[in-house]
C-alpha positions as CSV (number, residue, x, y, z in Angstrom):
1,X,11.1,-9.2,5.6
2,X,7.4,-9.0,6.5
3,X,6.2,-10.5,9.7
4,X,3.7,-12.9,8.3
5,X,2.6,-15.7,10.6
6,X,2.8,-19.1,8.9
7,X,-0.2,-21.0,7.7
8,X,-0.1,-24.3,9.6
9,X,-2.3,-27.3,10.5
10,X,-4.6,-26.9,13.5
11,X,-4.7,-30.2,15.4
12,X,-4.7,-29.8,19.1
13,X,-7.8,-29.3,21.2
14,X,-6.6,-25.9,22.3
15,X,-6.0,-24.8,18.7
16,X,-9.4,-26.0,17.6
17,X,-11.1,-24.4,20.6
18,X,-9.5,-21.0,19.7
19,X,-10.4,-21.5,16.0
20,X,-14.1,-22.1,17.0
21,X,-14.3,-19.4,19.7
22,X,-12.2,-16.6,18.2
23,X,-12.8,-17.0,14.5
24,X,-15.8,-19.2,13.5
25,X,-18.4,-18.3,16.2
26,X,-18.1,-14.6,15.6
27,X,-18.1,-15.0,11.8
28,X,-21.1,-17.3,11.1
29,X,-24.8,-17.4,12.2
30,X,-25.7,-20.2,14.5
31,X,-27.6,-22.2,11.7
32,X,-24.4,-22.4,9.7
33,X,-22.0,-23.3,12.5
34,X,-21.1,-26.7,13.6
35,X,-20.4,-27.3,17.3
36,X,-16.9,-27.3,18.8
37,X,-17.5,-31.0,19.8
38,X,-18.3,-31.9,16.1
39,X,-15.3,-29.9,14.9
40,X,-12.9,-31.8,17.3
41,X,-14.5,-35.2,16.4
42,X,-14.2,-34.5,12.7
43,X,-10.6,-33.5,12.9
44,X,-9.7,-36.5,15.1
45,X,-11.3,-38.9,12.6
46,X,-9.7,-37.3,9.6
47,X,-13.0,-36.4,8.1
48,X,-12.1,-32.8,8.5
49,X,-8.9,-30.9,8.6
50,X,-8.1,-27.3,9.6
51,X,-5.4,-24.8,8.8
52,X,-4.9,-21.5,10.4
53,X,-2.8,-18.5,11.3
54,X,-1.9,-17.9,15.0
55,X,-0.6,-14.9,16.9
56,X,0.4,-15.1,20.6
57,X,-1.1,-18.5,21.0
58,X,-4.5,-17.5,19.6
59,X,-5.9,-18.5,16.2
60,X,-6.6,-15.3,14.2
61,X,-7.7,-16.9,10.9
62,X,-8.8,-20.4,9.9
63,X,-10.1,-22.7,7.3
64,X,-11.9,-26.0,7.8
65,X,-12.7,-28.6,5.1
66,X,-14.5,-31.9,5.0
67,X,-13.1,-34.8,2.9
68,X,-15.2,-37.4,1.1
69,X,-12.9,-40.2,0.1
70,X,-15.7,-42.1,-1.8
71,X,-16.5,-39.1,-4.1
72,X,-13.0,-37.5,-3.9
73,X,-14.7,-34.2,-3.2
74,X,-13.3,-31.7,-0.6
75,X,-15.7,-29.2,0.8
76,X,-14.4,-26.0,2.4
77,X,-16.8,-25.7,5.3
78,X,-15.5,-22.4,6.8
79,X,-13.0,-19.7,5.9
80,X,-12.8,-16.8,8.3
81,X,-10.7,-14.1,9.9
82,X,-11.1,-13.0,13.5
83,X,-13.0,-9.7,13.9
84,X,-10.8,-6.8,13.3
85,X,-8.2,-8.8,11.4
86,X,-9.5,-8.6,7.9
87,X,-7.3,-7.1,5.2
88,X,-3.6,-7.5,4.5
89,X,-4.0,-10.6,2.3
90,X,-4.3,-13.0,5.2
91,X,-7.5,-14.7,3.9
92,X,-6.1,-15.1,0.4
93,X,-2.8,-16.6,1.7
94,X,-4.7,-18.9,3.9
95,X,-7.0,-20.1,1.1
96,X,-4.2,-20.6,-1.4
97,X,-1.9,-22.5,0.9
98,X,-4.5,-24.7,2.4
99,X,-6.0,-25.6,-1.0
100,X,-2.5,-26.4,-2.3
101,X,-1.8,-28.6,0.7
102,X,-5.0,-30.5,0.3
103,X,-4.5,-31.0,-3.4
104,X,-1.0,-32.3,-2.8
105,X,-2.1,-34.7,0.0
106,X,-5.5,-35.8,-1.1
107,X,-5.7,-35.3,-4.9
108,X,-9.4,-34.3,-4.9
109,X,-11.5,-34.4,-8.0
110,X,-12.8,-30.9,-7.0
111,X,-12.5,-28.5,-4.1
112,X,-15.8,-26.9,-3.3
113,X,-17.0,-24.1,-1.1
114,X,-20.4,-22.6,-0.1
115,X,-21.1,-18.8,-0.6
116,X,-24.3,-16.9,0.1
117,X,-25.8,-15.6,-3.1
118,X,-25.3,-11.8,-3.0
119,X,-28.6,-11.2,-4.7
120,X,-30.5,-13.0,-1.9
121,X,-28.4,-12.4,1.2
122,X,-27.8,-8.9,2.5
123,X,-24.5,-7.7,4.1
124,X,-24.3,-8.3,7.8
125,X,-22.2,-6.2,10.2
126,X,-21.0,-9.3,12.0
127,X,-21.1,-12.0,9.3
128,X,-19.8,-10.1,6.4
129,X,-20.8,-9.1,2.9
130,X,-21.7,-11.9,0.5
131,X,-20.8,-9.8,-2.6
132,X,-17.4,-9.1,-1.2
133,X,-17.0,-12.8,-0.3
134,X,-17.9,-13.9,-3.8
135,X,-15.4,-11.3,-5.3
136,X,-12.7,-12.7,-3.0
137,X,-13.3,-16.3,-4.2
138,X,-13.4,-15.1,-7.8
139,X,-10.0,-13.5,-7.5
140,X,-8.7,-16.9,-6.5
141,X,-10.1,-18.6,-9.5
142,X,-13.5,-19.8,-8.2
143,X,-16.3,-20.8,-10.6
144,X,-19.9,-21.2,-9.6
145,X,-21.7,-24.5,-10.2
146,X,-25.0,-24.0,-12.1
147,X,-27.1,-25.7,-9.4
148,X,-30.0,-24.6,-7.2
149,X,-27.9,-25.2,-4.1
150,X,-29.0,-24.8,-0.5
151,X,-27.0,-25.5,2.7
152,X,-28.6,-28.6,4.3
153,X,-30.0,-28.3,7.8
154,X,-27.1,-29.1,10.1
155,X,-29.1,-30.5,13.0
156,X,-31.0,-33.3,11.3
157,X,-34.8,-33.5,11.0
158,X,-36.5,-30.1,11.4
159,X,-33.3,-28.0,11.4
160,X,-33.3,-24.9,9.3
161,X,-31.7,-24.9,5.8
162,X,-29.9,-21.9,4.4
163,X,-31.5,-21.0,1.0
164,X,-30.0,-19.3,-2.0
165,X,-26.5,-20.6,-1.6
166,X,-23.9,-20.8,-4.3
167,X,-21.6,-23.9,-4.6
168,X,-18.3,-22.8,-6.0
169,X,-15.4,-24.8,-7.4
170,X,-12.0,-23.6,-6.1
171,X,-9.9,-26.2,-7.9
172,X,-10.7,-28.9,-10.4
173,X,-8.5,-32.0,-11.0
174,X,-4.8,-32.3,-10.3
175,X,-2.7,-29.2,-9.5
176,X,-0.5,-28.0,-12.4
177,X,3.1,-29.0,-12.2
178,X,5.4,-26.6,-10.5
179,X,6.8,-24.0,-12.9
180,X,4.1,-24.6,-15.6
181,X,1.4,-22.1,-16.7
182,X,-2.0,-23.0,-15.1
183,X,-4.6,-24.1,-17.6
184,X,-7.6,-21.9,-18.2
185,X,-10.6,-22.4,-15.9
186,X,-12.8,-25.2,-17.1
187,X,-16.3,-24.5,-18.4
188,X,-17.8,-27.5,-16.7
189,X,-16.9,-30.5,-14.5
190,X,-18.0,-34.1,-14.4
191,X,-21.5,-34.4,-12.8
192,X,-21.2,-37.9,-11.3
193,X,-18.9,-37.1,-8.3
194,X,-20.8,-33.9,-7.6
195,X,-24.1,-35.6,-7.5
196,X,-22.8,-38.5,-5.3
197,X,-21.3,-35.9,-3.0
198,X,-24.5,-34.0,-2.8
199,X,-26.4,-37.1,-1.7
200,X,-23.7,-38.0,0.8
201,X,-23.7,-34.4,2.2
202,X,-27.5,-34.2,2.5
203,X,-27.6,-37.5,4.4
204,X,-24.7,-36.6,6.7
205,X,-26.3,-33.3,7.6
206,X,-30.0,-34.0,7.6
207,X,-30.0,-37.7,8.6
208,X,-31.7,-38.9,5.5
209,X,-32.2,-38.2,1.8
210,X,-35.8,-37.0,1.5
211,X,-38.1,-37.1,-1.4
212,X,-39.2,-33.5,-1.6
213,X,-39.0,-30.7,-4.2
214,X,-35.8,-28.8,-3.1
215,X,-33.8,-32.0,-3.0
216,X,-35.2,-33.3,-6.3
217,X,-34.4,-29.9,-8.0
218,X,-30.8,-30.0,-6.7
219,X,-30.1,-33.6,-7.7
220,X,-31.9,-33.3,-11.0
221,X,-29.7,-30.4,-11.9
222,X,-26.6,-32.5,-11.3
223,X,-28.1,-35.5,-13.2
224,X,-26.5,-35.0,-16.6
225,X,-22.9,-35.7,-17.7
226,X,-21.5,-32.3,-16.8
227,X,-22.2,-29.5,-14.5
228,X,-21.6,-26.0,-16.1
229,X,-19.3,-23.7,-14.3
230,X,-19.9,-19.9,-14.3
231,X,-17.5,-17.0,-13.8
232,X,-18.9,-15.2,-10.8
233,X,-17.5,-11.9,-12.2
234,X,-19.9,-12.3,-15.2
235,X,-23.1,-10.7,-13.9
236,X,-25.2,-12.1,-16.8
237,X,-23.9,-15.6,-16.4
238,X,-24.4,-15.5,-12.6
239,X,-28.0,-14.3,-13.0
240,X,-28.7,-17.4,-15.1
241,X,-27.6,-19.8,-12.2
242,X,-30.7,-21.4,-10.7
243,X,-31.4,-20.3,-7.1
244,X,-32.8,-22.5,-4.3
245,X,-35.3,-20.0,-2.9
246,X,-37.0,-22.4,-0.4
247,X,-40.7,-22.0,0.5
248,X,-42.8,-23.6,3.3
249,X,-41.6,-27.0,4.4
250,X,-38.6,-26.8,2.0
251,X,-36.9,-24.4,4.5
252,X,-36.3,-27.2,7.0
253,X,-34.6,-30.6,6.9
254,X,-37.5,-33.0,6.4
255,X,-38.2,-36.2,8.2
256,X,-36.8,-39.5,6.8
257,X,-38.6,-40.7,3.8
258,X,-38.1,-42.6,0.5
259,X,-35.2,-41.0,-1.4
260,X,-35.5,-39.3,-4.8
261,X,-34.1,-42.3,-6.6
262,X,-36.8,-44.5,-5.1
263,X,-34.6,-46.4,-2.7
264,X,-35.1,-46.3,1.0
265,X,-33.3,-43.3,2.5
266,X,-30.1,-44.1,4.4
267,X,-29.1,-42.4,7.6
268,X,-25.9,-40.9,8.9
269,X,-24.6,-38.8,11.7
270,X,-24.4,-35.0,11.5
C-alpha cells in the first residue's frame, strides 16, 4: 500500500489558516489572493468550500471553490501544492476527488477554473508555469471557454485586474453513472448560466457592474445561445480564443456606473 494522505474537507480555523499560509500565499501573487479573513468567512457561510491534503497537522495541498446557487456554477478559485511538494500525482488526485465530491453534493451545471494564458503570462519561479498548469488541467478533461476573460479586481473600485486569463470548464452537467463510460467532451455549453455567473462574479469582486469596454466584450461574447469549448491541447484552436489584453483604465476595477445592460449597477461585497 502507498502512504497517500486522504483528500478531506478543510473546515476548522486552524486548517484554513494552514491552507492560506502554507499553500495559497506562497503560490499566488497578491492581486490574485483573497485574504485569510475572506476565506474563513466564505467557508463559514457556505459560499466557499475547501478540500485538502494534510501531513503532520499541516495542509500541504488544497483546493478552494465558490458556489453560485442562483446560476449553479462552481468556480475553482485556487488549486495549489505547498512549495517543494509538487509531483507524485497529489494535485491530480486532489482535483479529481474534490470535483467529484462537489458534483455529487451540488450538481452544478458547470465547474469552472481560471488559468493564466500561457501566451501572455511567463513562468514564475514562485507562482508556477502557466503552460504546465494548462497541460495539467487538459489531462483532467478541461476545455477552454472561447471568451475574452480577465480576473476581476478583487478589492473593489481601483483594484488591479489580471488580464489574459482563460476560463476553463472542468466538468459540465451531471456526473456519469458509476461504471459507465464517460461521454465525449462537449463542444459547447449553454451561455445563459455562464453569462449570469460572469455578471454575479464581477459585481461580487469589483462592487459593481461597470459599463466599460472590457466588461462589454466579455459579456457580449457570452450573449448567444452557446459558448464554444476548445481543447487546450489543440494549439490552433487555443490561438483562436479571444484574449482580454487590457489597456489603460481597463486594467483596474472601475467605479460604479450604469451596467452594460442599461440597468443601474448593483453592488455586492468582495
